[in-house]
Backbone as a ProteinNet text record, in pm:
[ID]
protein_1_A
[PRIMARY]
XXXXXXXXXXXXXXXXXXXXXXXXXXXXXXXXXXXXXXXXXXXXXXXXXXXXXXXXXXXXXXXXXXXXXXXXXXXXXXXXXXXXXXXXXXXXXXXXXXXXXXXXXXXXXXXXXXXXXXXXXX
[TERTIARY]
-14253.7	-14313	-14176.8	-14108.9	-14001.4	-13884.3	-13906.1	-13877.7	-13900.1	-14008.8	-14122.9	-14031	-13989.1	-13926.7	-13808	-13732	-13566.5	-13547.9	-13638.1	-13599.7	-13565.1	-13761.9	-13758.8	-13640.9	-13602.6	-13490.4	-13379.1	-13351.4	-13227.4	-13187.4	-13321	-13322.1	-13314.6	-13326.6	-13292.7	-13234.8	-13108.4	-12978.5	-12913	-12913.7	-12856.2	-12818	-12942.8	-13010.5	-12911.8	-12887	-12840.5	-12685.6	-12640.3	-12493.2	-12424.9	-12549.5	-12533.8	-12481.3	-12559.8	-12582	-12443.7	-12431.8	-12309.3	-12186.6	-12170.8	-12066.2	-12059.2	-12199.7	-12168.6	-12156.7	-12176.2	-12158	-11974.7	-11902.7	-11768.3	-11694.1	-11765.2	-11715	-11669.6	-11822.5	-11817.8	-11721.9	-11666.1	-11579	-11462.2	-11485	-11294.9	-11281.9	-11379.3	-11375.8	-11318.3	-11388.3	-11341	-11252.5	-11240.7	-11082.2	-10980.9	-10997.2	-10894.7	-10905.5	-11030	-11004	-10941.3	-10944.9	-10888.8	-10777.4	-10653.1	-10566.9	-10535.5	-10617.5	-10552.9	-10556.8	-10648.8	-10624	-10524.2	-10512.3	-10345.3	-10269.2	-10228	-10093.5	-10089.3	-10258.4	-10242.1	-10180.9	-10236.3	-10187.5	-10094.3	-10009.8	-9855.7	-9787.2	-9803.8	-9695.6	-9767.6	-9876.9	-9905.2	-9798.6	-9768.4	-9714.7	-9553.4	-9534.2	-9357.3	-9356.5	-9434.9	-9441.8	-9427.1	-9503.1	-9476.1	-9367.3	-9336.1	-9184	-9053.4	-9090.5	-9012.6	-8964.6	-9120.7	-9068.2	-9007.5	-9128.3	-9011.5	-8869.2	-8869.8	-8649.4	-8642.1	-8690	-8622	-8613	-8744.5	-8739.4	-8673.1	-8654.7	-8552	-8357.4	-8408.4	-8200.5	-8123.4	-8157.4	-8112.7	-8161.3	-8266	-8310.3	-8225.9	-8214.4	-8166.2	-8303.5	-8454.6	-8520.9	-8456.9	-8462.7	-8435.4	-8322.4	-8208.7	-8084.6	-8136.8	-8175.4	-8228.9	-8314.1	-8392.3	-8487.6	-8388.9	-8284.8	-8220.1	-8137.2	-8089.6	-8037.5	-8139.7	-8213.4	-8278.4	-8332.8	-8404.3	-8390.8	-8269	-8170.8	-8020	-8009.5	-8075	-8058.5	-8170.1	-8264.7	-8358.1	-8341	-8292.1	-8199.2	-8118.5	-8013	-7946.9	-7926.8	-8028.4	-8053.2	-8141.6	-8176.3	-8279.6	-8160	-8048	-7966.7	-7844.2	-7903.9	-7870.6	-7977.2	-7893.3	-8017	-8053.4	-8006.1	-8063.7	-8152.8	-8160.2	-8267.4	-8355.2	-8405.1	-8489.5	-8596.3	-8602.1	-8727.8	-8837.2	-8725.2	-8781.6	-8828.9	-8811.9	-8842.1	-8942.4	-8932.4	-9097.8	-9188.4	-9152.8	-9252.4	-9284.6	-9200	-9237.4	-9307.3	-9255.8	-9344.9	-9485	-9521.5	-9627.2	-9716.8	-9676.9	-9749.8	-9818.1	-9716.2	-9726.5	-9837.4	-9833.1	-9959.7	-10087.4	-10039.7	-10193.7	-10237.4	-10138	-10227.9	-10188.2	-10106.7	-10075.9	-10241.4	-10236.4	-10312.3	-10322	-10451.8	-10466.7	-10371.8	-10404.5	-10355.5	-10207.3	-10124.8	-10004.4	-9935.2	-10017.5	-9930.4	-9933.1	-10023.3	-10053.5	-9950.7	-9951.2	-9812.5	-9689.8	-9669.5	-9513.3	-9528.2	-9653.1	-9628.1	-9606.1	-9634	-9634.7	-9536.7	-9463.4	-9354.2	-9241.8	-9228.6	-9144.5	-9171.2	-9305.3	-9348.3	-9266.1	-9289.6	-9249.4	-9066	-9018.9	-8874.8	-8856.6	-8849	-8781	-8962	-9011.2	-9087.4	-9158.1	-9220.7	-9270.9	-9456.6	-9551.7	-9686.6	-9783.6	-9746.3	-9835.9	-9814.4	-9766.8	-9709.8	-9805.1	-10006	-10077.6	-10150.5	-10099.1	-10146.8	-10008.8	-9889.4	-9798.6	-9887.9	-9976.6	-10010.8	-10173.8	-10167.1	-10231.5	-10328.5
-5452.3	-5590.8	-5644.1	-5704.6	-5772.3	-5742.3	-5607.5	-5560	-5597.2	-5619.9	-5700.9	-5854.6	-5936.7	-6047.5	-6075	-5940.9	-5960.1	-5938.9	-5839	-5802.7	-5833.8	-5952.7	-6098.4	-6167.9	-6192.4	-6329.4	-6239.8	-6149.5	-6086.5	-6090	-6100.6	-6046.5	-6213	-6282.5	-6414.7	-6515	-6471	-6495.3	-6462.9	-6290.9	-6223.8	-6274.4	-6415.8	-6464.5	-6541.3	-6604.2	-6746.5	-6755.7	-6631.7	-6587.4	-6566.6	-6469.4	-6472.5	-6563.3	-6648.8	-6787.6	-6859.3	-6817.8	-6943.3	-6890.7	-6724.7	-6650	-6709.6	-6725.2	-6734.2	-6905	-6959	-7104.4	-7115	-7083.5	-7063.7	-6961.1	-6883.6	-6820.2	-6911.3	-6997.6	-7082.7	-7240.1	-7257.3	-7373.4	-7316.2	-7203	-7115.6	-7109.7	-7046.3	-7057.2	-7212.6	-7288.7	-7389.7	-7488.3	-7429.2	-7495.2	-7467.3	-7323	-7219.2	-7320.2	-7341.4	-7381	-7525.6	-7576.2	-7679.9	-7689.1	-7627.1	-7616.5	-7548	-7446.4	-7376.2	-7495.9	-7604.7	-7715.6	-7808.4	-7835.4	-7955.9	-7856.4	-7716.3	-7664.4	-7652.1	-7655.1	-7604.2	-7779.5	-7865.8	-7997.7	-8068.5	-8019	-8043.8	-7926.6	-7836.4	-7748.3	-7813.4	-7871.1	-7918.7	-8007.4	-8124.8	-8252.7	-8227.7	-8091.3	-8028.1	-8037.4	-7914.4	-7928.5	-8041.8	-8142	-8222.2	-8300	-8307.8	-8408.3	-8286.3	-8140.7	-8076.3	-8106.2	-8065.5	-8079.5	-8204	-8340.8	-8463.3	-8481.6	-8446.3	-8478.9	-8334.5	-8189.5	-8112.5	-8230.1	-8244.4	-8376.1	-8464.9	-8546.5	-8655.4	-8583.5	-8474.2	-8452.4	-8506.9	-8478.2	-8495	-8639.2	-8690.8	-8821.7	-8950.2	-9076	-9186.7	-9286.7	-9279.1	-9363.1	-9409.8	-9330.4	-9462.9	-9520.3	-9475.5	-9542.3	-9720.6	-9653.1	-9761.9	-9879.1	-9839.1	-9934	-9980.6	-9901.4	-9997.2	-10066.1	-10070.9	-10170.2	-10300.8	-10274.1	-10369.5	-10489.5	-10392.8	-10455.3	-10532.8	-10533.9	-10544.2	-10690.2	-10670.8	-10755.7	-10903.2	-10846.3	-10929.9	-11016.3	-10940.2	-11042.1	-11144.2	-11070.8	-11153.7	-11260.8	-11276.9	-11381.7	-11467.8	-11441.5	-11477.4	-11610.9	-11542.6	-11703.8	-11759.6	-11774.5	-11844	-11933.2	-12072.5	-12170.9	-12163.5	-12142.2	-12127.2	-12062.3	-11907.9	-11813.1	-11846.2	-11955	-11921.2	-11995.5	-12079.1	-12108.1	-11929.7	-11892.7	-11766.4	-11666.5	-11691.8	-11529.2	-11570.9	-11735.7	-11815.7	-11756.2	-11798.8	-11806.4	-11612.6	-11542.6	-11355.4	-11317.4	-11358.5	-11327.9	-11394.1	-11514.4	-11565.1	-11522.9	-11474.4	-11404.1	-11263.4	-11205	-11048.3	-11061.3	-11147.6	-11222.5	-11160.8	-11310.1	-11420.2	-11348.1	-11323.8	-11249	-11136.1	-11047.7	-10898	-10849.5	-10783.3	-10699.7	-10538.8	-10504.1	-10378.1	-10294.3	-10181	-10141.4	-10129.3	-10219	-10222.2	-10248.6	-10351.3	-10303.6	-10199.1	-10146.9	-9969.8	-9893.3	-9904.7	-9839.8	-9896.9	-9984.9	-10006	-9934.9	-9993.3	-9947.5	-9786.2	-9704.9	-9579.8	-9525.3	-9587.7	-9556	-9562.6	-9670.2	-9683.4	-9616.3	-9584.7	-9489.3	-9308.7	-9256.5	-9166.2	-9155.9	-9249	-9260.4	-9233.7	-9329	-9340.1	-9243.6	-9131.5	-9011.2	-9113.9	-9176.4	-9234.6	-9238.1	-9156.2	-9090.4	-9196.6	-9285.2	-9396.5	-9517.1	-9496.1	-9657.7	-9739.5	-9686.2	-9777.8	-9848.8	-9792.2	-9891.4	-10004	-10009.9	-10108.9	-10272	-10206.2	-10321.3	-10439.7	-10522.9	-10601.7	-10722.9
-2618.4	-2567	-2524.1	-2599.5	-2571.6	-2474.3	-2414.3	-2329.2	-2162.4	-2151.1	-2058.2	-2023.9	-2128	-2105.8	-2048.8	-2069.3	-2106.9	-1970.5	-1886	-1761.9	-1637.1	-1663.6	-1547.3	-1604.2	-1665.7	-1770.6	-1675.6	-1707.6	-1660.6	-1525	-1450.9	-1302.6	-1246.3	-1319.6	-1248.4	-1295.6	-1422.2	-1483.6	-1352.2	-1293.6	-1178.6	-1043.1	-1041.3	-902.1	-944.6	-1044.7	-1035.3	-1037.5	-1112.4	-1121.4	-1005.6	-917.6	-765.3	-678.1	-716.2	-615.9	-664.2	-733.1	-785.7	-765.9	-745.2	-693.2	-526.6	-462.9	-296.5	-282.7	-389.4	-368.2	-404.6	-471.7	-486.9	-409.3	-333.6	-185.8	-45.1	-94	42.8	33.4	-100.3	-123.7	-101.6	-159.7	-139.1	43.5	101.1	274.9	327.4	233.1	350.4	282	184.4	133.3	222.9	245.7	310.3	422.8	514	707.6	684.1	571.6	581.3	572.7	434.3	498.9	636.3	687.6	775.8	903.9	856	1001.6	989.1	882.4	812.1	880.9	869.9	890.2	1063.7	1170	1295.2	1324.5	1310.5	1270.9	1275	1135.9	1192.8	1194.7	1300.8	1402.5	1495.8	1537.6	1693.4	1689.4	1572.6	1592.1	1643.7	1514.2	1487	1639.8	1731.4	1861.1	1986.8	2001.7	2076.3	2033.1	1917.4	1869.8	1929.9	1915.1	1989.8	2138.2	2203.9	2361.4	2384.1	2351.5	2357.1	2391.2	2247.3	2234.6	2344	2388.3	2490.1	2610.7	2693.7	2725.9	2825	2686.1	2674.4	2674.7	2672.9	2619.4	2758.3	2904.9	2997.7	3069.4	2959.6	3042.4	2965.8	3104.5	3092.2	3072.9	3097.4	2980.4	2889.3	2758.1	2653.7	2656.8	2741.3	2714.3	2788.2	2894.2	2993.6	2945.2	2831.2	2699	2663.1	2614.9	2473	2546.7	2678.3	2742	2783.4	2794.7	2884.1	2706.1	2609.1	2463.7	2445.6	2458.8	2420.5	2534.2	2643.3	2730.5	2719.5	2673.3	2683.9	2506.8	2382.2	2270.1	2287.1	2374.2	2413.5	2500.5	2621.1	2701.8	2592.1	2483.3	2384.6	2317.3	2340.4	2284.7	2411.9	2503.9	2611	2667.6	2639.9	2649.2	2801.5	2898.8	3069.2	3074.9	3001.8	3010.9	2859.5	2830.1	2765.1	2809.6	2897.1	2952	3069.6	3096.8	3181.5	3048.2	2955	2838.1	2834.7	2799.2	2727.6	2806.8	2940.8	3072.1	3021.5	3089.1	3105.6	2963.6	2859.5	2741.2	2706.7	2797.8	2792	2860.8	2972.9	3106.1	3071.2	3002.4	2911.5	2814.5	2750.5	2623.8	2712.6	2800.5	2830.2	2991.8	3058.4	3216.5	3233.7	3115.8	3182.4	3173.6	3296.8	3318.7	3153.1	3108.9	3000	3050.4	3179.5	3207.3	3214.6	3263.9	3293.6	3145.2	3022	2909.1	2807.1	2850.5	2792.6	2883.4	2953.6	3092.2	2998.2	2991.2	2943.9	2791.5	2716.9	2551	2574.5	2656.4	2689.7	2724	2822.3	2886	2763	2663.4	2541	2468.3	2391.2	2317.4	2421	2475	2538.8	2524.6	2571.1	2621.4	2417.9	2328.8	2201.8	2158.4	2179	2123	2007.1	2027.3	1952.9	1988.3	1911	1957.8	1916.8	1811.4	1789	1844.8	1993.6	2002.5	2055	2023	2048.7	1943.9	1768.5	1682.9	1649.7	1774.9	1783	1879.2	1918.2	2047.1	1941.9	1964.4	1941.5	2004.3
[MASK]
++++++++++++++++++++++++++++++++++++++++++++++++++++++++++++++++++++++++++++++++++++++++++++++++++++++++++++++++++++++++++

């Protein structure tokens, strides 16, 4: 008689254990998938940076931008240039079309290998 109660309970426990095992397997597969996605993202970033470095190896853009920034900084200390700089920066801040601002930022970002230049725009 006790055997009649033990068999269904054993079957129920077995089903419960199988369910737990399947849940654990699904969690493990999800964890592996997340790790693989992170590895792909890191590899993609590394590939992008390597391509950017290769593309700029024979490029003069980064030197030109560096010289431009140096010229702007030097001009800030020349009193005769200060009004022109002020007006120019005011124009860039207030009247410059968005597409041109983004183009300038993209050009600078590509030149220096900054993928996240969009985060600097305010």
